[in-house]
Backbone as CSV, one residue per row, in Angstrom:
resi,resn,N_x,N_y,N_z,CA_x,CA_y,CA_z,C_x,C_y,C_z
1,MET,0.854,-1.182,0.000,0.000,0.000,0.000,0.891,1.233,0.000
2,THR,0.402,2.259,-0.577,1.166,3.489,-0.714,1.286,4.240,0.605
3,LYS,2.375,4.972,0.736,2.586,5.761,1.951,1.758,7.040,1.940
4,HIS,1.508,7.575,0.754,0.790,8.843,0.616,-0.419,8.650,-0.300
5,PRO,-1.545,8.208,0.250,-2.708,7.902,-0.593,-3.255,9.098,-1.370
6,PHE,-3.221,10.287,-0.787,-3.757,11.443,-1.501,-2.857,11.866,-2.658
7,VAL,-1.550,11.683,-2.507,-0.623,11.960,-3.611,-0.881,10.969,-4.750
8,THR,-1.099,9.723,-4.388,-1.412,8.703,-5.391,-2.714,9.031,-6.113
9,ALA,-3.724,9.424,-5.355,-5.022,9.765,-5.958,-4.888,10.975,-6.883
10,GLU,-4.129,11.969,-6.470,-3.954,13.166,-7.296,-3.215,12.844,-8.593
11,ARG,-2.146,12.063,-8.496,-1.387,11.707,-9.698,-2.236,10.842,-10.632
12,TYR,-3.031,9.956,-10.064,-3.932,9.135,-10.874,-4.899,10.012,-11.650
13,MET,-5.460,11.019,-10.998,-6.423,11.884,-11.677,-5.749,12.702,-12.772
14,GLN,-4.514,13.140,-12.544,-3.782,13.870,-13.586,-3.536,12.974,-14.796
15,LEU,-3.078,11.759,-14.544,-2.772,10.852,-15.640,-4.029,10.340,-16.336
16,ARG,-5.122,10.235,-15.610,-6.370,9.793,-16.224,-6.827,10.791,-17.281
17,LYS,-6.623,12.081,-17.019,-6.977,13.100,-18.009,-6.141,12.950,-19.276
18,LEU,-4.883,12.526,-19.116,-4.012,12.356,-20.275,-4.248,11.039,-21.000
19,CYS,-4.365,9.965,-20.249,-4.387,8.620,-20.841,-5.764,8.174,-21.295
20,ILE,-6.802,8.596,-20.617,-8.161,8.210,-20.991,-8.953,9.487,-21.223
21,SER,-8.776,10.030,-22.386,-9.435,11.279,-22.727,-10.801,10.990,-23.338
22,PRO,-11.813,11.780,-22.984,-13.126,11.573,-23.593,-13.179,12.060,-25.045
23,SER,-12.184,12.806,-25.460,-12.154,13.360,-26.805,-11.473,12.392,-27.778
24,TRP,-12.092,12.194,-28.936,-11.490,11.326,-29.963,-10.202,11.922,-30.489
25,GLY,-10.146,13.230,-30.580,-8.950,13.888,-31.075,-7.747,13.659,-30.168
26,ASP,-7.964,13.820,-28.858,-6.878,13.585,-27.903,-6.443,12.129,-27.907
27,THR,-7.398,11.224,-28.062,-7.066,9.801,-28.131,-6.240,9.496,-29.375
28,ALA,-6.607,10.099,-30.487,-5.850,9.886,-31.726,-4.433,10.439,-31.611
29,ILE,-4.289,11.595,-30.976,-2.957,12.164,-30.766,-2.130,11.246,-29.883
30,ARG,-2.743,10.714,-28.838,-2.025,9.819,-27.918,-1.583,8.543,-28.636
31,LEU,-2.452,7.964,-29.437,-2.082,6.763,-30.188,-0.982,7.069,-31.203
32,ASN,-1.039,8.238,-31.802,0.008,8.651,-32.720,1.354,8.749,-31.995
33,GLU,1.348,9.355,-30.806,2.587,9.498,-30.040,3.160,8.145,-29.618
34,MET,2.285,7.217,-29.295,2.747,5.934,-28.763,3.125,4.935,-29.854
35,PHE,2.417,4.939,-30.972,2.630,3.888,-31.970,3.070,4.412,-33.341
36,LEU,2.276,5.294,-33.905,2.469,5.666,-35.299,3.749,6.459,-35.545
37,ALA,4.001,7.498,-34.757,5.191,8.325,-34.967,6.493,7.524,-34.835
38,PRO,6.637,6.662,-33.818,7.870,5.870,-33.748,8.027,4.915,-34.935
39,MET,6.918,4.334,-35.407,7.012,3.422,-36.547,7.406,4.179,-37.820
40,ILE,6.857,5.362,-38.006,7.233,6.170,-39.174,8.702,6.582,-39.079
41,ALA,9.145,6.965,-37.885,10.546,7.364,-37.711,11.489,6.194,-37.980
42,ILE,11.138,5.018,-37.522,11.973,3.837,-37.776,12.001,3.523,-39.266
43,TYR,10.855,3.599,-39.907,10.809,3.349,-41.351,11.681,4.361,-42.102
44,CYS,11.550,5.635,-41.740,12.360,6.668,-42.401,13.844,6.473,-42.125
45,ALA,14.183,6.011,-40.925,15.590,5.754,-40.607,16.124,4.599,-41.435
46,LEU,15.300,3.578,-41.635,15.738,2.435,-42.435,15.896,2.784,-43.903
47,THR,15.070,3.701,-44.396,15.179,4.097,-45.805,16.152,5.247,-46.007
48,GLY,16.630,5.848,-44.921,17.601,6.935,-45.013,16.994,8.287,-45.317
49,ASP,15.694,8.461,-45.081,15.012,9.717,-45.387,14.771,10.585,-44.155
50,THR,15.571,10.459,-43.134,15.317,11.208,-41.911,16.603,11.823,-41.382
51,ASP,16.433,12.677,-40.401,17.595,13.236,-39.717,17.520,12.875,-38.236
52,ILE,18.555,13.220,-37.518,18.661,12.830,-36.106,17.603,13.536,-35.256
53,PHE,17.189,14.735,-35.661,16.207,15.472,-34.877,14.823,14.822,-34.948
54,MET,14.450,14.314,-36.097,13.165,13.618,-36.217,13.175,12.345,-35.377
55,LEU,14.273,11.605,-35.457,14.370,10.379,-34.651,14.342,10.688,-33.159
56,GLY,15.093,11.702,-32.769,15.123,12.078,-31.354,13.781,12.553,-30.852
57,SER,13.116,13.364,-31.651,11.798,13.870,-31.261,10.781,12.739,-31.136
58,ALA,10.768,11.834,-32.109,9.830,10.708,-32.055,10.144,9.802,-30.869
59,ALA,11.424,9.581,-30.610,11.811,8.711,-29.496,11.430,9.327,-28.147
60,MET,11.689,10.604,-27.975,11.365,11.252,-26.696,9.853,11.342,-26.474
61,THR,9.102,11.622,-27.529,7.648,11.692,-27.410,7.069,10.323,-27.061
62,ALA,7.557,9.299,-27.735,7.080,7.941,-27.445,7.472,7.518,-26.034
63,TYR,8.698,7.837,-25.625,9.150,7.480,-24.272,8.273,8.145,-23.224
64,ARG,7.989,9.450,-23.387,7.148,10.166,-22.424,5.741,9.577,-22.385
65,ALA,5.165,9.315,-23.561,3.807,8.775,-23.616,3.735,7.394,-22.970
66,TRP,4.727,6.552,-23.246,4.720,5.203,-22.679,4.976,5.219,-21.174
67,THR,5.866,6.082,-20.676,6.096,6.135,-19.231,4.859,6.638,-18.501
68,GLU,4.159,7.618,-19.088,2.915,8.081,-18.471,1.867,6.982,-18.469
69,TRP,1.762,6.227,-19.557,0.781,5.144,-19.620,1.102,4.055,-18.604
70,LEU,2.365,3.681,-18.493,2.749,2.635,-17.542,2.547,3.085,-16.099
71,GLU,2.838,4.353,-15.814,2.582,4.874,-14.470,1.078,4.882,-14.181
72,PHE,0.287,5.281,-15.167,-1.167,5.280,-15.004,-1.681,3.870,-14.739
73,ASP,-1.165,2.905,-15.477,-1.583,1.514,-15.292,-1.224,1.014,-13.898
74,GLU,-0.046,1.376,-13.418,0.369,0.986,-12.069,-0.519,1.650,-11.019
75,LEU,-0.847,2.913,-11.238,-1.705,3.621,-10.286,-3.133,3.093,-10.291
76,ARG,-3.592,2.587,-11.430,-4.926,1.967,-11.462,-4.992,0.783,-10.499
77,PHE,-3.938,-0.033,-10.467,-3.915,-1.159,-9.534,-3.807,-0.681,-8.088
78,GLU,-3.069,0.394,-7.871,-2.967,0.954,-6.523,-4.323,1.480,-6.058
79,LEU,-5.059,2.121,-6.962,-6.402,2.593,-6.617,-7.346,1.435,-6.368
80,GLN,-7.165,0.343,-7.084,-7.998,-0.831,-6.844,-7.718,-1.404,-5.453
81,ARG,-6.454,-1.416,-5.061,-6.130,-1.859,-3.692,-6.766,-0.936,-2.655
82,MET,-6.705,0.377,-2.910,-7.308,1.327,-1.983,-8.824,1.129,-1.925
83,TYR,-9.445,0.812,-3.057,-10.877,0.527,-3.091,-11.195,-0.697,-2.230
84,LEU,-10.393,-1.747,-2.367,-10.623,-2.960,-1.582,-10.441,-2.701,-0.089
85,VAL,-9.462,-1.887,0.265,-9.274,-1.517,1.671,-10.487,-0.733,2.158
86,THR,-11.001,0.150,1.319,-12.191,0.935,1.678,-13.383,0.028,1.940
87,MET,-13.602,-0.923,1.057,-14.735,-1.831,1.227,-14.533,-2.765,2.421
88,ALA,-13.310,-3.200,2.655,-13.034,-4.096,3.779,-13.168,-3.383,5.125
89,SER,-12.991,-2.069,5.126,-13.079,-1.325,6.379,-14.494,-0.827,6.669
90,GLY,-15.452,-1.281,5.891,-16.831,-0.898,6.167,-17.363,0.157,5.223
91,GLY,-16.701,0.358,4.141,-17.190,1.319,3.149,-16.631,2.701,3.370
92,PRO,-16.840,3.580,2.437,-16.311,4.940,2.585,-17.051,5.711,3.671
93,GLN,-16.297,6.531,4.383,-16.892,7.350,5.440,-17.318,8.710,4.904
94,ILE,-16.855,9.073,3.712,-17.283,10.312,3.082,-17.872,9.959,1.724
95,VAL,-18.655,10.863,1.169,-19.264,10.623,-0.143,-18.989,11.811,-1.045
96,THR,-19.116,11.562,-2.341,-18.981,12.616,-3.326,-20.089,12.460,-4.362
97,ASN,-20.554,13.572,-4.883,-21.582,13.528,-5.917,-20.992,13.311,-7.299
98,ASP,-19.686,13.496,-7.428,-19.012,13.353,-8.710,-18.135,12.100,-8.668
99,PRO,-18.448,11.089,-9.474,-17.664,9.852,-9.436,-16.211,10.037,-9.867
100,ALA,-15.889,11.155,-10.498,-14.501,11.400,-10.891,-13.599,11.567,-9.672
101,TYR,-14.185,11.957,-8.542,-13.396,12.197,-7.334,-13.343,11.010,-6.383
102,MET,-13.782,9.852,-6.826,-13.742,8.659,-5.979,-12.326,8.288,-5.521
103,PRO,-11.278,8.528,-6.302,-9.938,8.233,-5.777,-9.635,8.943,-4.454
104,TYR,-10.158,10.163,-4.286,-9.949,10.867,-3.013,-10.726,10.209,-1.879
105,VAL,-11.894,9.660,-2.184,-12.684,8.948,-1.176,-11.915,7.706,-0.711
106,PHE,-11.332,6.985,-1.660,-10.550,5.801,-1.304,-9.311,6.187,-0.505
107,ALA,-8.669,7.281,-0.885,-7.488,7.747,-0.150,-7.865,8.126,1.282
108,ASP,-9.016,8.773,1.445,-9.482,9.134,2.777,-9.699,7.892,3.636
109,ALA,-10.294,6.863,3.055,-10.535,5.630,3.819,-9.230,4.978,4.234
110,VAL,-8.232,4.983,3.361,-6.931,4.385,3.699,-6.260,5.184,4.807
111,VAL,-6.324,6.514,4.727,-5.722,7.352,5.773,-6.433,7.140,7.098
112,ARG,-7.758,7.060,7.070,-8.507,6.822,8.319,-8.168,5.462,8.921
113,LEU,-8.006,4.453,8.069,-7.684,3.130,8.560,-6.292,3.109,9.184
114,LYS,-5.347,3.813,8.571,-3.984,3.882,9.119,-3.941,4.619,10.437
115,SER,-4.746,5.693,10.540,-4.731,6.488,11.783,-5.571,5.862,12.873
116,GLY,-6.435,4.916,12.491,-7.236,4.221,13.493,-8.572,4.857,13.797
117,SER,-8.905,5.971,13.137,-10.195,6.614,13.399,-11.232,6.100,12.426
118,ARG,-12.437,5.914,12.873,-13.536,5.395,12.051,-14.588,6.452,11.793
119,ALA,-14.514,7.598,12.425,-15.577,8.600,12.238,-15.041,9.907,11.751
């Protein structure tokens, strides 16, 4: 379990906006950064039609996109653990009207469980 549940919840929400965008345009840009641009750069490098700046730019963009995705995936499992701790401790002690903020509810339950307070 994480030492700082609210930091985990905040980072998860930041990455969720990047990795799971409701916009088709943002999703297409993300897929381009992760898959298409590196494949085009590799193809151009193999045919000799590129320069070092194009390769470097494609590599850095793909690296950033993939590290953010992998961190998001890891945080999803951490949030699932926090959810299970919340349910095992008797459910959340606070509520929210917006389901987007549920990670903070789970973080609150983990902090309350660690501190020993139930109310």
